[in-house]
C-alpha positions as CSV (number, residue, x, y, z in Angstrom):
1,M,-36.8,-4.9,-8.0
2,T,-39.0,-7.9,-6.9
3,S,-40.9,-10.5,-8.9
4,S,-44.2,-9.0,-7.7
5,V,-43.2,-5.6,-9.3
6,A,-42.2,-7.3,-12.5
7,L,-45.6,-9.1,-12.9
8,Q,-47.7,-6.0,-12.2
9,P,-48.9,-3.7,-15.0
10,D,-46.5,-0.9,-15.4
11,P,-46.5,2.0,-17.9
12,T,-42.7,1.4,-18.4
13,P,-42.3,-1.7,-20.6
14,I,-40.2,-4.5,-19.2
15,L,-37.2,-5.0,-21.5
16,A,-35.3,-7.6,-19.4
17,C,-35.5,-9.7,-16.3
18,T,-33.0,-11.2,-14.0
19,V,-33.8,-14.8,-13.0
20,S,-32.2,-16.3,-9.9
21,R,-32.7,-18.1,-6.7
22,D,-32.0,-14.9,-4.8
23,V,-31.0,-11.8,-6.7
24,Q,-29.5,-10.3,-3.5
25,N,-26.7,-12.7,-3.9
26,F,-25.7,-10.8,-7.1
27,E,-25.6,-7.2,-6.0
28,L,-23.2,-6.2,-8.8
29,L,-25.8,-7.5,-11.3
30,I,-28.5,-5.4,-9.8
31,E,-26.3,-2.3,-10.1
32,D,-25.4,-3.0,-13.8
33,M,-29.0,-3.8,-14.7
34,E,-30.1,-0.4,-13.2
35,A,-27.3,1.3,-15.1
36,E,-28.2,-0.3,-18.4
37,L,-32.0,-0.3,-18.2
38,G,-33.2,2.0,-15.4
39,E,-36.6,0.9,-14.3
40,S,-37.3,-1.2,-17.4
41,W,-36.3,-4.5,-15.8
42,G,-37.6,-6.9,-13.2
43,D,-36.5,-9.9,-11.1
44,L,-38.0,-13.3,-11.1
45,S,-37.5,-16.7,-9.5
46,F,-36.9,-19.7,-11.8
47,E,-40.5,-20.9,-11.3
48,D,-42.1,-17.5,-11.9
49,A,-39.9,-16.8,-14.9
50,K,-41.3,-19.7,-16.9
51,L,-44.9,-18.6,-16.2
52,F,-44.1,-14.9,-16.9
53,L,-42.6,-15.6,-20.3
54,G,-45.9,-17.1,-21.5
55,Q,-47.9,-14.0,-20.6
56,P,-48.7,-10.9,-22.8
57,D,-46.7,-8.7,-20.4
58,A,-43.5,-10.5,-21.6
59,A,-44.0,-9.4,-25.2
60,S,-41.5,-6.5,-24.7
61,V,-38.8,-8.6,-23.0
62,E,-35.6,-8.7,-25.0
63,F,-33.5,-10.9,-22.8
64,V,-33.3,-12.6,-19.4
65,A,-30.1,-12.7,-17.3
66,V,-30.0,-16.1,-15.6
67,A,-27.8,-15.7,-12.5
68,I,-26.5,-18.9,-11.0
69,D,-23.8,-20.2,-8.7
70,A,-22.4,-23.5,-7.6
71,S,-25.4,-24.3,-5.4
72,D,-27.7,-24.1,-8.5
73,E,-26.0,-27.0,-10.3
74,D,-28.3,-29.5,-8.7
75,D,-31.2,-27.8,-10.3
76,L,-29.8,-27.6,-13.9
77,S,-33.0,-29.3,-15.2
78,V,-35.1,-26.4,-14.1
79,I,-32.7,-23.9,-15.5
80,S,-32.4,-25.8,-18.8
81,D,-36.2,-25.9,-19.0
82,L,-36.3,-22.1,-18.6
83,I,-33.8,-21.6,-21.4
84,R,-35.9,-23.7,-23.7
85,T,-38.9,-21.7,-22.8
86,A,-37.1,-18.5,-23.5
87,N,-35.9,-19.7,-26.9
88,E,-39.5,-20.7,-27.8
89,C,-40.7,-17.2,-26.8
90,D,-37.8,-15.6,-28.9
91,V,-36.2,-14.2,-25.7
92,K,-32.5,-14.2,-25.6
93,V,-30.6,-15.6,-22.6
94,I,-27.4,-14.3,-20.8
95,V,-26.0,-16.7,-18.2
96,I,-24.3,-14.9,-15.2
97,A,-22.3,-17.6,-13.5
98,E,-20.2,-17.8,-10.3
99,D,-18.1,-20.9,-9.5
100,V,-20.1,-23.1,-12.0
101,S,-18.4,-26.1,-13.6
102,P,-17.4,-25.9,-17.3
103,I,-19.6,-28.9,-18.0
104,A,-22.7,-27.2,-16.7
105,L,-21.9,-24.1,-18.7
106,H,-21.5,-26.1,-21.8
107,Q,-24.9,-27.7,-21.3
108,L,-26.6,-24.3,-20.9
109,L,-24.8,-22.8,-23.9
110,K,-25.8,-25.9,-26.0
111,L,-29.4,-25.4,-25.1
112,G,-29.4,-21.9,-26.6
113,A,-28.0,-19.4,-24.1
114,E,-26.5,-16.6,-26.2
115,E,-24.0,-15.1,-23.8
116,F,-22.0,-16.1,-20.8
117,V,-20.6,-13.5,-18.3
118,P,-18.6,-14.5,-15.2
119,Y,-19.6,-13.2,-11.7
120,P,-18.3,-10.9,-10.2
121,L,-19.1,-9.0,-13.3
122,P,-16.0,-7.4,-15.0
123,D,-16.4,-3.7,-15.8
124,G,-18.5,-3.2,-18.9
125,A,-19.0,-7.0,-19.4
126,L,-22.8,-6.9,-19.1
127,H,-23.0,-3.8,-21.3
128,D,-21.0,-5.5,-24.0
129,A,-23.1,-8.7,-23.8
130,I,-26.3,-6.7,-24.2
131,E,-24.9,-4.8,-27.2
132,R,-24.0,-8.1,-28.8
133,L,-27.5,-9.4,-28.2
134,R,-29.0,-6.3,-29.8
135,A,-26.7,-6.2,-32.8
136,P,-28.4,-7.5,-36.0
137,E,-27.4,-11.0,-36.9
138,P,-24.7,-11.0,-39.5
139,K,-25.4,-12.5,-42.9
140,A,-22.9,-14.5,-44.9
141,P,-21.8,-12.3,-47.8
142,E,-22.8,-13.5,-51.3
143,L,-19.8,-14.4,-53.3
144,P,-19.4,-12.9,-56.8
145,A,-19.4,-15.2,-59.7
146,A,-16.0,-16.9,-60.2
147,A,-14.0,-16.2,-63.3
148,P,-14.8,-18.6,-66.1
149,V,-12.3,-21.5,-66.5
150,T,-12.0,-23.5,-69.7
151,K,-13.0,-27.1,-69.4
152,S,-10.1,-28.4,-71.4
153,A,-9.4,-31.3,-69.0
154,G,-12.7,-33.1,-69.7
155,G,-15.3,-31.1,-67.7
156,H,-15.1,-32.9,-64.3
157,D,-17.3,-31.9,-61.4
158,G,-15.0,-32.9,-58.5
159,V,-15.9,-33.8,-55.0
160,V,-14.4,-31.3,-52.5
161,L,-13.0,-32.7,-49.3
162,A,-11.7,-30.1,-46.8
163,V,-9.5,-31.0,-43.8
164,H,-9.3,-28.5,-41.0
165,G,-7.3,-29.4,-37.9
166,L,-8.9,-28.1,-34.7
167,A,-5.5,-27.8,-33.0
168,G,-1.9,-28.0,-33.9
169,G,-0.4,-31.5,-34.2
170,V,-3.6,-33.4,-34.6
171,G,-2.4,-34.9,-37.8
172,A,-4.6,-32.9,-40.3
173,T,-2.0,-32.7,-43.0
174,T,-1.0,-36.3,-42.6
175,F,-4.7,-37.2,-43.0
176,A,-5.2,-34.9,-46.0
177,V,-2.1,-36.1,-47.9
178,N,-2.8,-39.8,-47.4
179,L,-6.5,-39.4,-48.1
180,A,-5.6,-37.8,-51.4
181,W,-3.1,-40.5,-52.2
182,E,-5.5,-43.3,-51.4
183,L,-8.1,-41.8,-53.6
184,A,-5.6,-41.3,-56.4
185,T,-4.7,-45.0,-56.3
186,I,-8.0,-46.5,-55.2
187,D,-8.7,-48.0,-58.7
188,K,-5.8,-49.5,-60.6
189,K,-7.8,-49.9,-63.9
190,D,-9.6,-46.5,-63.9
191,P,-7.9,-44.2,-61.3
192,P,-9.8,-41.0,-60.5
193,R,-8.1,-37.7,-61.1
194,V,-7.2,-36.2,-57.7
195,C,-5.5,-33.0,-56.6
196,I,-4.7,-31.6,-53.2
197,L,-4.6,-27.9,-52.5
198,D,-2.4,-26.7,-49.6
199,L,-4.1,-23.5,-48.4
200,D,-2.0,-23.2,-45.3
201,L,0.0,-20.4,-46.9
202,Q,2.4,-20.0,-43.9
203,Y,3.2,-23.5,-42.6
204,G,1.8,-25.8,-45.3
205,S,3.6,-29.2,-45.3
206,V,2.0,-31.0,-48.3
207,A,5.1,-30.5,-50.4
208,T,7.3,-31.9,-47.6
209,F,5.1,-34.9,-47.0
210,L,5.0,-35.8,-50.7
211,D,8.6,-34.7,-51.5
212,L,7.5,-32.1,-54.0
213,T,9.1,-28.9,-55.2
214,R,7.5,-25.6,-54.2
215,R,7.2,-23.5,-57.3
216,D,7.2,-19.8,-57.9
217,A,4.2,-20.2,-60.1
218,V,2.0,-20.8,-57.0
219,F,2.6,-17.3,-55.8
220,E,2.0,-15.8,-59.3
221,L,-1.2,-17.8,-59.5
222,L,-2.5,-16.7,-56.1
223,S,-1.6,-13.0,-56.8
224,D,-3.8,-12.8,-59.9
225,T,-6.6,-15.4,-59.9
226,E,-8.9,-12.9,-61.6
227,N,-7.0,-13.5,-64.9
228,M,-6.3,-17.2,-64.2
229,D,-7.2,-19.5,-67.0
230,N,-7.3,-23.3,-67.1
231,D,-3.7,-23.7,-68.4
232,A,-2.3,-21.3,-65.7
233,F,-4.0,-23.3,-63.0
234,L,-2.7,-26.7,-64.3
235,Q,0.8,-25.3,-64.8
236,A,1.1,-24.3,-61.2
237,L,0.5,-27.9,-60.0
238,V,3.2,-30.4,-59.4
239,T,2.6,-34.2,-59.6
240,R,3.6,-37.2,-57.5
241,D,4.4,-40.2,-59.7
242,E,1.9,-38.9,-62.3
243,R,-1.0,-39.9,-60.0
244,L,-1.6,-37.1,-57.5
245,H,-1.5,-33.4,-58.5
246,A,-0.8,-30.8,-55.8
247,L,-0.9,-27.1,-55.5
248,T,1.7,-26.6,-52.8
249,A,2.0,-23.8,-50.3
250,P,4.2,-21.0,-51.6
251,A,8.0,-21.1,-51.0
252,E,7.8,-18.0,-48.8
253,M,5.6,-17.4,-45.8
254,L,2.6,-15.3,-46.8
255,P,-0.2,-13.6,-44.8
256,L,-3.4,-15.6,-44.9
257,D,-5.3,-12.6,-46.2
258,I,-3.2,-12.3,-49.3
259,I,-6.0,-14.2,-51.0
260,S,-9.6,-13.2,-50.8
261,S,-12.8,-15.3,-50.8
262,E,-13.2,-14.6,-54.5
263,D,-9.6,-16.0,-55.1
264,V,-10.4,-19.2,-53.2
265,Q,-13.7,-19.6,-55.0
266,R,-11.9,-19.4,-58.3
267,L,-9.3,-22.0,-57.2
268,I,-12.0,-24.4,-56.1
269,D,-13.9,-24.0,-59.3
270,A,-10.8,-24.6,-61.4
271,A,-9.9,-27.7,-59.4
272,K,-13.4,-29.1,-59.5
273,I,-13.5,-28.8,-63.3
274,N,-10.2,-30.6,-63.8
275,F,-10.4,-33.4,-61.1
276,D,-12.7,-36.0,-59.7
277,Y,-11.6,-35.3,-56.1
278,V,-10.2,-32.1,-54.6
279,V,-8.7,-32.5,-51.1
280,V,-8.0,-29.1,-49.4
281,D,-5.6,-28.9,-46.5
282,M,-6.8,-25.9,-44.5
283,P,-4.9,-23.7,-42.0
284,S,-6.0,-24.3,-38.4
285,T,-6.8,-20.6,-38.3
286,V,-10.3,-19.5,-39.3
287,V,-10.1,-16.8,-41.9
288,Q,-12.4,-14.8,-44.0
289,W,-12.4,-17.3,-46.8
290,T,-13.0,-20.3,-44.6
291,E,-16.7,-20.0,-45.3
292,V,-16.0,-20.5,-49.0
293,L,-14.7,-24.0,-48.3
294,L,-17.5,-24.7,-45.8
295,N,-20.0,-23.9,-48.6
296,A,-18.1,-25.7,-51.3
297,A,-17.0,-28.8,-49.5
298,H,-19.1,-32.0,-49.8
299,V,-17.4,-33.1,-46.5
300,Y,-15.5,-30.9,-44.1
301,F,-13.3,-33.1,-41.9
302,A,-12.3,-31.7,-38.5
303,P,-9.5,-33.8,-37.0
304,L,-9.0,-33.5,-33.2
305,E,-7.5,-35.4,-30.3
306,L,-8.7,-36.6,-27.0
307,D,-7.5,-33.6,-25.0
308,M,-8.9,-30.4,-23.5
309,R,-7.5,-28.1,-26.1
310,S,-9.2,-30.0,-28.9
311,A,-12.5,-30.0,-27.0
312,Q,-12.3,-26.3,-26.3
313,N,-11.4,-25.4,-29.9
314,A,-14.2,-27.6,-31.2
315,L,-16.6,-25.7,-29.0
316,R,-15.2,-22.3,-30.2
317,M,-15.5,-23.5,-33.8
318,I,-19.1,-24.6,-33.5
319,R,-20.1,-21.3,-31.8
320,A,-18.3,-19.2,-34.3
321,L,-20.0,-21.0,-37.2
322,K,-23.4,-20.7,-35.6
323,A,-22.9,-17.0,-34.9
324,E,-22.1,-16.4,-38.6
325,D,-25.0,-18.7,-39.7
326,L,-22.6,-21.0,-41.5
327,P,-23.2,-24.7,-42.2
328,F,-21.6,-26.1,-39.0
329,E,-23.4,-29.4,-39.6
330,K,-21.0,-30.2,-42.5
331,L,-18.2,-30.8,-40.0
332,R,-17.2,-34.5,-39.7
333,Y,-15.1,-35.0,-36.6
334,V,-12.1,-37.3,-36.9
335,L,-10.5,-38.4,-33.7
336,N,-6.8,-39.1,-34.3
337,R,-4.7,-41.3,-32.0
338,S,-7.9,-42.7,-30.5
339,P,-7.8,-45.2,-27.6
340,K,-7.1,-48.9,-28.5
341,F,-9.9,-51.4,-28.6
342,T,-9.1,-52.7,-25.2
343,D,-8.9,-49.3,-23.5
344,L,-12.3,-49.1,-22.0
345,S,-11.4,-46.0,-20.0
346,G,-10.3,-44.2,-23.1
347,K,-13.5,-45.1,-24.9
348,S,-15.5,-43.7,-22.1
349,R,-13.6,-40.4,-22.3
350,V,-14.3,-40.3,-26.0
351,K,-18.0,-40.7,-25.3
352,R,-18.1,-38.1,-22.6
353,M,-16.2,-35.6,-24.8
354,A,-18.7,-36.1,-27.7
355,E,-21.7,-35.7,-25.4
356,S,-20.3,-32.6,-23.7
357,L,-19.7,-31.0,-27.1
358,G,-23.0,-32.2,-28.6
359,I,-21.2,-33.8,-31.6
360,T,-20.8,-37.2,-33.1
361,I,-17.2,-38.5,-33.7
362,E,-17.7,-40.5,-36.8
363,V,-14.1,-41.6,-37.6
364,L,-11.6,-43.0,-35.2
365,F,-8.0,-43.3,-36.3
366,P,-5.4,-45.3,-34.3
367,D,-2.0,-44.0,-33.4
368,G,0.3,-44.9,-36.3
369,G,3.4,-44.5,-34.2
370,K,6.9,-43.6,-35.4
371,A,6.3,-45.0,-38.9
372,V,4.0,-42.0,-39.7
373,T,6.6,-39.4,-38.7
374,E,9.3,-41.3,-40.7
375,A,7.1,-41.5,-43.8
376,N,6.3,-37.8,-43.6
377,D,10.0,-36.9,-43.1
378,Q,10.9,-39.0,-46.2
379,G,8.1,-37.5,-48.3
380,I,6.5,-40.9,-48.9
381,P,2.8,-41.8,-48.5
382,L,2.0,-44.3,-45.9
383,A,0.7,-46.7,-48.6
384,E,4.3,-47.0,-49.9
385,A,6.3,-46.5,-46.7
386,A,4.2,-48.7,-44.3
387,A,1.2,-50.3,-46.1
388,K,0.3,-52.4,-43.0
389,N,0.3,-49.5,-40.6
390,P,-3.0,-49.4,-38.7
391,L,-3.5,-45.7,-39.5
392,R,-2.9,-46.3,-43.2
393,K,-5.5,-49.1,-43.2
394,E,-8.1,-46.9,-41.7
395,I,-7.5,-44.0,-44.1
396,H,-7.7,-46.5,-47.0
397,K,-11.0,-47.8,-45.7
398,L,-12.3,-44.2,-45.5
399,A,-11.1,-43.4,-49.1
400,A,-12.7,-46.6,-50.4
401,S,-16.1,-45.7,-48.8
402,V,-15.9,-42.1,-50.2
403,H,-15.1,-43.4,-53.7
404,E,-17.8,-46.1,-53.5
405,L,-20.4,-43.5,-52.4
406,N,-19.4,-41.2,-55.1
407,L,-19.7,-43.9,-57.8
408,S,-23.1,-44.9,-56.5
409,V,-24.3,-41.3,-56.7
410,A,-22.9,-40.8,-60.2
411,E,-24.7,-44.0,-61.3
412,A,-28.0,-42.8,-59.8
413,E,-27.8,-39.6,-61.7
């Protein structure tokens, strides 16, 4: 179909439009559009599409399929403007791309394109994309009220700090353990009560990094949180030097779905009542109960490294949270093993990665070197094993700023 047909009055409502420099370059798209929509679609140029979307005839349009190839990358500003206009008109966008760079695709997806389909179109790919567009937006399920927990430990209202590594080996557990330890020892005269929950039920290493015993009581607690009382929760914890309490991962490998969202909510509520700070070491996998921590956490740290896998995983994470209407803005990105002060090329890479992902990397941690691995293997916090280690110093600064902010908020209340 041609742009002139699309813009003429037609008894058949226009449900979609292809938008391209020349739709004849995308013959498979024409075939799939006809198979999906029959005569209820039209074709427009980039310039005509922006005008058409503002007209009354566009009221019935559900989506536009923007078809581009490598030669269109020089006109990304025009395409970006079209996507913004479509979003303003509540029209969804599918990007059909052939030989387009990942950076260009990231930019278009960040602007609000809902779907991306490669060209040549795989069988059924356009159909599946249209079905996803038409599906009702999922709503985050409401969590039932948590089981009451006795406030026998003084009625605290702890700050929840979750740590979720965006890739394996980015130092998430090292960060979580040492952040918890620094908070527990931040004030010698009036130390806050701190606990760390290891919710990586399969490969959790908090017990290893703190030289703690994994107790059978953990599995018993996780198996029946509905009947958990305050004493049962506290008895499942183990302590490091009477300063840091920990709920370790179970001794045996367990499936992540052995606990439900309700179970996790009860654990968090119990921990908040008994402690000033609750650090949660999350599995790198996103599970059903991840949203519980997203909603409960005051800060949700997302450690990553300066590599492609971290960048791709960060993009996947952001898109997944947006799709489920979850608070993705709570994520605070922590770059581990960041470039040194004199590494100008590395700093430029950090800036480019942040810009391409549309995020702000707020915390930069230096590479702690072999001392970090040795401390973890020995089960000793960095503050005791290598107090002058550059990584330890930065974690201490972060813990101090968190504690200072918490005290100032408490005083204001």
